[in-house]
N, CA, C and O atoms as CSV, one atom per row, in Angstrom:
chain,resi,resn,atom,element,x,y,z
A,1,MET,N,N,50.319,-33.296,-46.548
A,1,MET,CA,C,50.304,-34.447,-46.263
A,1,MET,C,C,51.790,-35.202,-46.309
A,1,MET,O,O,52.403,-35.161,-47.376
A,2,ARG,N,N,52.271,-35.764,-45.379
A,2,ARG,CA,C,53.655,-36.252,-45.652
A,2,ARG,C,C,53.644,-37.470,-46.463
A,2,ARG,O,O,52.581,-38.072,-46.308
A,3,GLY,N,N,54.437,-38.038,-47.264
A,3,GLY,CA,C,54.506,-39.351,-48.169
A,3,GLY,C,C,55.294,-40.052,-47.430
A,3,GLY,O,O,55.761,-39.471,-46.449
A,4,ASN,N,N,55.612,-41.235,-47.622
A,4,ASN,CA,C,56.757,-42.029,-47.209
A,4,ASN,C,C,57.938,-42.136,-48.113
A,4,ASN,O,O,58.593,-43.178,-48.102
A,5,GLY,N,N,58.273,-41.120,-48.916
A,5,GLY,CA,C,59.339,-41.079,-49.808
A,5,GLY,C,C,59.482,-42.176,-50.745
A,5,GLY,O,O,60.510,-42.285,-51.413
A,6,LYS,N,N,58.621,-42.911,-50.829
A,6,LYS,CA,C,58.717,-43.717,-52.054
A,6,LYS,C,C,57.529,-43.969,-53.182
A,6,LYS,O,O,57.073,-45.003,-53.670
A,7,GLY,N,N,57.230,-42.570,-53.380
A,7,GLY,CA,C,56.377,-42.474,-54.348
A,7,GLY,C,C,55.045,-42.374,-54.075
A,7,GLY,O,O,54.349,-41.753,-54.878
A,8,SER,N,N,54.429,-42.973,-52.874
A,8,SER,CA,C,53.053,-42.873,-52.584
A,8,SER,C,C,52.720,-41.853,-51.706
A,8,SER,O,O,53.417,-41.720,-50.701
A,9,SER,N,N,51.880,-41.184,-51.879
A,9,SER,CA,C,51.229,-40.123,-50.816
A,9,SER,C,C,49.777,-40.258,-50.769
A,9,SER,O,O,49.214,-40.732,-51.756
A,10,MET,N,N,49.069,-39.888,-49.704
A,10,MET,CA,C,47.779,-39.812,-49.510
A,10,MET,C,C,47.397,-38.054,-50.010
A,10,MET,O,O,48.246,-37.168,-49.916
A,11,SER,N,N,46.174,-37.843,-50.460
A,11,SER,CA,C,45.754,-36.811,-50.893
A,11,SER,C,C,45.037,-36.006,-49.653
A,11,SER,O,O,45.000,-34.776,-49.641
A,12,HIS,N,N,44.540,-36.716,-48.739
A,12,HIS,CA,C,43.952,-35.922,-47.467
A,12,HIS,C,C,44.110,-36.504,-46.376
A,12,HIS,O,O,44.473,-37.680,-46.416
A,13,VAL,N,N,43.901,-35.906,-45.180
A,13,VAL,CA,C,43.823,-36.371,-43.670
A,13,VAL,C,C,42.588,-37.094,-43.617
A,13,VAL,O,O,41.570,-36.578,-44.078
A,14,SER,N,N,42.570,-38.348,-43.050
A,14,SER,CA,C,41.144,-38.901,-42.856
A,14,SER,C,C,41.323,-39.222,-41.285
A,14,SER,O,O,42.320,-39.219,-40.562
A,15,THR,N,N,40.080,-39.477,-41.065
A,15,THR,CA,C,39.703,-39.871,-39.439
A,15,THR,C,C,39.670,-41.196,-39.563
A,15,THR,O,O,38.844,-41.763,-40.278
A,16,VAL,N,N,40.702,-41.895,-38.775
A,16,VAL,CA,C,40.551,-43.473,-38.716
A,16,VAL,C,C,40.167,-44.157,-37.331
A,16,VAL,O,O,40.868,-43.855,-36.366
A,17,ALA,N,N,39.286,-44.907,-37.176
A,17,ALA,CA,C,38.950,-45.613,-35.985
A,17,ALA,C,C,39.840,-46.962,-35.929
A,17,ALA,O,O,39.688,-47.812,-36.807
A,18,VAL,N,N,40.675,-47.126,-34.990
A,18,VAL,CA,C,41.357,-48.180,-34.807
A,18,VAL,C,C,40.865,-49.303,-33.511
A,18,VAL,O,O,41.148,-48.992,-32.354
A,19,LEU,N,N,40.408,-50.105,-33.685
A,19,LEU,CA,C,39.655,-50.920,-32.743
A,19,LEU,C,C,40.731,-52.049,-32.234
A,19,LEU,O,O,41.173,-52.915,-32.988
A,20,GLY,N,N,41.019,-51.950,-31.132
A,20,GLY,CA,C,42.161,-52.626,-30.394
A,20,GLY,C,C,43.355,-52.263,-30.334
A,20,GLY,O,O,43.808,-51.941,-31.432
A,21,ALA,N,N,44.355,-52.152,-29.121
A,21,ALA,CA,C,45.329,-51.664,-28.969
A,21,ALA,C,C,46.398,-52.550,-28.581
A,21,ALA,O,O,47.313,-52.248,-27.815
A,22,GLY,N,N,46.190,-53.936,-29.292
A,22,GLY,CA,C,47.324,-55.001,-29.227
A,22,GLY,C,C,48.407,-54.686,-29.898
A,22,GLY,O,O,48.430,-53.491,-30.192
A,23,ALA,N,N,49.287,-55.274,-30.243
A,23,ALA,CA,C,50.592,-54.971,-30.962
A,23,ALA,C,C,50.218,-54.755,-32.495
A,23,ALA,O,O,51.071,-54.051,-33.036
A,24,LEU,N,N,49.325,-55.100,-33.248
A,24,LEU,CA,C,49.053,-54.771,-34.428
A,24,LEU,C,C,48.443,-53.485,-34.513
A,24,LEU,O,O,48.943,-52.602,-35.209
A,25,GLY,N,N,47.156,-53.279,-33.702
A,25,GLY,CA,C,46.529,-52.049,-33.450
A,25,GLY,C,C,47.182,-50.869,-33.075
A,25,GLY,O,O,46.835,-49.822,-33.624
A,26,THR,N,N,48.415,-50.857,-31.906
A,26,THR,CA,C,49.234,-49.872,-31.792
A,26,THR,C,C,50.005,-49.829,-32.739
A,26,THR,O,O,50.148,-48.653,-33.073
A,27,ALA,N,N,50.704,-50.644,-33.481
A,27,ALA,CA,C,51.165,-50.311,-34.448
A,27,ALA,C,C,50.987,-49.305,-35.597
A,27,ALA,O,O,51.755,-48.441,-36.020
A,28,MET,N,N,49.555,-49.725,-36.040
A,28,MET,CA,C,48.847,-49.052,-36.843
A,28,MET,C,C,48.531,-47.693,-36.871
A,28,MET,O,O,48.667,-46.819,-37.727
A,29,ALA,N,N,47.959,-47.720,-35.441
A,29,ALA,CA,C,47.366,-46.073,-35.001
A,29,ALA,C,C,48.603,-45.313,-34.692
A,29,ALA,O,O,48.574,-44.087,-34.792
A,30,MET,N,N,49.670,-45.917,-34.330
A,30,MET,CA,C,50.957,-44.991,-34.430
A,30,MET,C,C,51.322,-44.254,-35.622
A,30,MET,O,O,51.563,-43.056,-35.774
A,31,ARG,N,N,51.309,-45.417,-36.597
A,31,ARG,CA,C,51.899,-45.050,-37.932
A,31,ARG,C,C,50.961,-44.078,-38.474
A,31,ARG,O,O,51.342,-43.026,-38.987
A,32,LEU,N,N,49.599,-44.454,-38.356
A,32,LEU,CA,C,48.657,-43.591,-38.972
A,32,LEU,C,C,48.742,-41.941,-38.303
A,32,LEU,O,O,48.435,-40.882,-38.850
A,33,GLY,N,N,49.110,-42.112,-37.357
A,33,GLY,CA,C,48.966,-40.685,-36.558
A,33,GLY,C,C,50.022,-40.025,-36.826
A,33,GLY,O,O,49.853,-38.806,-36.835
A,34,ASP,N,N,51.459,-40.533,-37.135
A,34,ASP,CA,C,52.722,-40.066,-37.504
A,34,ASP,C,C,52.467,-39.386,-38.865
A,34,ASP,O,O,53.052,-38.349,-39.178
A,35,CYS,N,N,51.400,-40.127,-39.821
A,35,CYS,CA,C,51.360,-39.772,-41.297
A,35,CYS,C,C,50.281,-38.430,-41.239
A,35,CYS,O,O,50.015,-37.775,-42.247
A,36,GLY,N,N,49.806,-38.190,-40.112
A,36,GLY,CA,C,48.985,-36.764,-40.087
A,36,GLY,C,C,47.363,-37.248,-39.972
A,36,GLY,O,O,46.492,-36.379,-39.991
A,37,HIS,N,N,47.037,-38.542,-39.862
A,37,HIS,CA,C,45.791,-38.630,-39.690
A,37,HIS,C,C,45.404,-38.521,-38.264
A,37,HIS,O,O,46.181,-38.584,-37.311
A,38,GLU,N,N,43.780,-38.306,-38.208
A,38,GLU,CA,C,43.269,-38.011,-36.936
A,38,GLU,C,C,42.719,-39.558,-36.692
A,38,GLU,O,O,41.904,-40.156,-37.395
A,39,VAL,N,N,43.433,-40.067,-35.426
A,39,VAL,CA,C,43.300,-41.596,-35.268
A,39,VAL,C,C,42.680,-41.542,-33.803
A,39,VAL,O,O,43.113,-40.892,-32.851
A,40,ARG,N,N,41.391,-42.505,-33.846
A,40,ARG,CA,C,40.584,-42.873,-32.488
A,40,ARG,C,C,40.861,-44.237,-32.033
A,40,ARG,O,O,40.360,-45.225,-32.570
A,41,LEU,N,N,41.669,-44.280,-31.034
A,41,LEU,CA,C,42.001,-45.828,-30.767
A,41,LEU,C,C,41.083,-46.307,-29.476
A,41,LEU,O,O,41.104,-45.706,-28.402
A,42,TRP,N,N,40.188,-47.598,-29.766
A,42,TRP,CA,C,39.520,-47.731,-28.737
A,42,TRP,C,C,40.152,-49.145,-28.511
A,42,TRP,O,O,40.671,-49.764,-29.440
A,43,ASN,N,N,40.068,-49.746,-26.912
A,43,ASN,CA,C,40.382,-50.840,-26.576
A,43,ASN,C,C,39.419,-51.428,-25.412
A,43,ASN,O,O,38.930,-50.605,-24.637
A,44,ARG,N,N,39.122,-52.787,-25.245
A,44,ARG,CA,C,38.299,-53.427,-24.504
A,44,ARG,C,C,38.879,-52.514,-23.078
A,44,ARG,O,O,38.147,-51.810,-22.382
A,45,THR,N,N,40.344,-52.725,-22.862
A,45,THR,CA,C,40.791,-52.143,-21.517
A,45,THR,C,C,41.196,-50.749,-21.814
A,45,THR,O,O,42.279,-50.635,-22.387
A,46,GLU,N,N,40.644,-49.836,-21.580
A,46,GLU,CA,C,40.541,-48.687,-21.872
A,46,GLU,C,C,42.104,-47.960,-21.361
A,46,GLU,O,O,42.724,-47.160,-22.062
A,47,GLU,N,N,42.492,-48.377,-20.176
A,47,GLU,CA,C,43.790,-47.926,-19.848
A,47,GLU,C,C,45.142,-48.292,-20.947
A,47,GLU,O,O,46.175,-47.641,-21.105
A,48,ARG,N,N,44.761,-49.425,-21.540
A,48,ARG,CA,C,45.961,-49.869,-22.730
A,48,ARG,C,C,45.687,-48.689,-23.635
A,48,ARG,O,O,46.686,-48.065,-23.994
A,49,ALA,N,N,44.532,-48.281,-24.058
A,49,ALA,CA,C,44.417,-47.309,-25.319
A,49,ALA,C,C,44.914,-46.043,-24.600
A,49,ALA,O,O,45.632,-45.413,-25.376
A,50,ARG,N,N,44.834,-45.617,-23.762
A,50,ARG,CA,C,45.264,-44.288,-22.937
A,50,ARG,C,C,46.619,-44.274,-23.081
A,50,ARG,O,O,47.152,-43.261,-23.534
A,51,ALA,N,N,47.460,-45.511,-22.681
A,51,ALA,CA,C,48.706,-45.634,-22.661
A,51,ALA,C,C,49.387,-45.224,-23.924
A,51,ALA,O,O,50.301,-44.403,-23.993
A,52,VAL,N,N,48.749,-46.001,-25.101
A,52,VAL,CA,C,49.413,-45.722,-26.506
A,52,VAL,C,C,49.254,-44.377,-27.093
A,52,VAL,O,O,49.984,-43.878,-27.950
A,53,ALA,N,N,48.000,-43.732,-26.419
A,53,ALA,CA,C,47.970,-42.335,-26.924
A,53,ALA,C,C,48.593,-41.370,-26.287
A,53,ALA,O,O,48.507,-40.226,-26.732
A,54,GLU,N,N,49.289,-41.620,-25.205
A,54,GLU,CA,C,49.973,-40.548,-24.492
A,54,GLU,C,C,51.354,-40.452,-25.324
A,54,GLU,O,O,52.085,-39.462,-25.284
A,55,HIS,N,N,51.607,-41.585,-26.064
A,55,HIS,CA,C,52.945,-41.746,-26.560
A,55,HIS,C,C,53.030,-41.621,-28.214
A,55,HIS,O,O,54.078,-41.822,-28.829
A,56,ALA,N,N,51.893,-41.294,-28.786
A,56,ALA,CA,C,51.647,-41.248,-30.141
A,56,ALA,C,C,50.937,-39.793,-30.633
A,56,ALA,O,O,49.881,-39.299,-30.238
A,57,ALA,N,N,51.788,-39.341,-31.524
A,57,ALA,CA,C,51.175,-38.121,-32.434
A,57,ALA,C,C,49.855,-38.361,-32.841
A,57,ALA,O,O,49.752,-39.574,-33.023
A,58,GLY,N,N,48.705,-37.739,-33.091
A,58,GLY,CA,C,47.698,-37.667,-33.400
A,58,GLY,C,C,46.653,-38.547,-33.316
A,58,GLY,O,O,45.671,-38.543,-34.059
A,59,VAL,N,N,46.950,-39.619,-32.031
A,59,VAL,CA,C,46.256,-40.592,-31.507
A,59,VAL,C,C,45.302,-40.161,-30.342
A,59,VAL,O,O,45.744,-39.304,-29.576
A,60,THR,N,N,44.233,-40.582,-30.154
A,60,THR,CA,C,43.392,-40.029,-29.210
A,60,THR,C,C,42.685,-41.379,-28.826
A,60,THR,O,O,42.158,-42.179,-29.600
A,61,ALA,N,N,42.795,-41.457,-27.399
A,61,ALA,CA,C,41.907,-42.933,-27.026
A,61,ALA,C,C,40.212,-42.501,-26.628
A,61,ALA,O,O,39.855,-41.412,-26.178
A,62,VAL,N,N,39.638,-43.267,-26.826
A,62,VAL,CA,C,38.276,-43.142,-26.754
A,62,VAL,C,C,37.848,-44.327,-25.903
A,62,VAL,O,O,38.360,-45.441,-26.007
A,63,ARG,N,N,36.586,-43.922,-24.803
A,63,ARG,CA,C,36.201,-44.874,-24.157
A,63,ARG,C,C,35.376,-45.769,-24.899
A,63,ARG,O,O,35.563,-46.957,-24.636
A,64,ALA,N,N,34.480,-45.498,-25.791
A,64,ALA,CA,C,33.362,-46.397,-26.274
A,64,ALA,C,C,33.538,-46.695,-27.937
A,64,ALA,O,O,33.944,-45.762,-28.630
A,65,VAL,N,N,33.277,-47.803,-28.478
A,65,VAL,CA,C,33.550,-48.046,-29.777
A,65,VAL,C,C,32.574,-47.035,-30.781
A,65,VAL,O,O,32.818,-46.629,-31.917
A,66,GLY,N,N,31.718,-46.863,-30.157
A,66,GLY,CA,C,30.722,-45.705,-30.822
A,66,GLY,C,C,31.481,-44.408,-31.102
A,66,GLY,O,O,31.469,-43.852,-32.200
A,67,ASP,N,N,32.109,-43.989,-30.084
A,67,ASP,CA,C,33.074,-42.797,-30.130
A,67,ASP,C,C,33.977,-42.995,-31.259
A,67,ASP,O,O,34.167,-42.078,-32.058
A,68,ALA,N,N,34.568,-44.174,-31.384
A,68,ALA,CA,C,35.687,-44.298,-32.353
A,68,ALA,C,C,35.408,-44.377,-33.677
A,68,ALA,O,O,36.190,-43.927,-34.514
A,69,VAL,N,N,33.966,-45.111,-34.077
A,69,VAL,CA,C,33.724,-45.103,-35.448
A,69,VAL,C,C,32.762,-44.154,-36.126
A,69,VAL,O,O,32.554,-44.021,-37.332
A,70,SER,N,N,32.103,-43.384,-34.877
A,70,SER,CA,C,31.298,-42.036,-35.487
A,70,SER,C,C,31.897,-41.293,-36.271
A,70,SER,O,O,32.797,-40.625,-35.761
A,71,GLY,N,N,31.689,-41.148,-37.508
A,71,GLY,CA,C,32.122,-40.261,-38.269
A,71,GLY,C,C,33.597,-40.568,-39.047
A,71,GLY,O,O,34.108,-39.849,-39.905
A,72,ALA,N,N,34.046,-41.626,-38.594
A,72,ALA,CA,C,35.395,-42.113,-39.184
A,72,ALA,C,C,35.265,-42.380,-40.682
A,72,ALA,O,O,34.174,-42.678,-41.168
A,73,SER,N,N,36.314,-42.280,-41.373
A,73,SER,CA,C,36.392,-42.525,-42.832
A,73,SER,C,C,36.794,-43.924,-43.114
A,73,SER,O,O,36.652,-44.456,-44.215
A,74,VAL,N,N,37.407,-44.610,-41.853
A,74,VAL,CA,C,38.073,-45.826,-42.057
A,74,VAL,C,C,37.809,-46.333,-40.695
A,74,VAL,O,O,37.789,-45.669,-39.659
A,75,VAL,N,N,37.580,-47.793,-40.861
A,75,VAL,CA,C,37.496,-48.595,-39.212
A,75,VAL,C,C,38.416,-49.657,-39.778
A,75,VAL,O,O,38.334,-50.315,-40.815
A,76,LEU,N,N,39.418,-49.635,-38.693
A,76,LEU,CA,C,40.405,-51.023,-38.754
A,76,LEU,C,C,40.027,-51.664,-37.554
A,76,LEU,O,O,39.690,-51.072,-36.529
A,77,THR,N,N,40.103,-53.110,-37.733
A,77,THR,CA,C,39.960,-54.078,-36.807
A,77,THR,C,C,40.619,-55.235,-37.202
A,77,THR,O,O,40.975,-55.395,-38.369
A,78,ARG,N,N,40.833,-56.145,-36.230
A,78,ARG,CA,C,41.525,-57.545,-36.565
A,78,ARG,C,C,40.438,-58.358,-36.601
A,78,ARG,O,O,39.534,-58.199,-35.781
A,79,ALA,N,N,40.381,-59.417,-37.640
A,79,ALA,CA,C,39.371,-60.229,-37.744
A,79,ALA,C,C,39.448,-61.506,-36.767
A,79,ALA,O,O,40.606,-61.880,-36.579
A,80,PRO,N,N,38.710,-62.061,-36.274
A,80,PRO,CA,C,38.532,-63.416,-35.172
A,80,PRO,C,C,39.287,-64.537,-35.939
A,80,PRO,O,O,39.373,-65.666,-35.456
């Protein structure tokens, strides 16, 4: 696993569900994918999640929230 070069590193690859492909969700999904995590990205507008996944390593767009969170080690979402 790659670290950020600043002394921190993660010991294993995680499956991360990111719920929402707005500016924050997109940035988090892309960074986590770049770090080697398996990212499942869900958005209410499926096309938006697919557009992000097409340009991001390690990010897969999913159709349903259940597909994103099933078996995920971590679930990220924005609080209302």
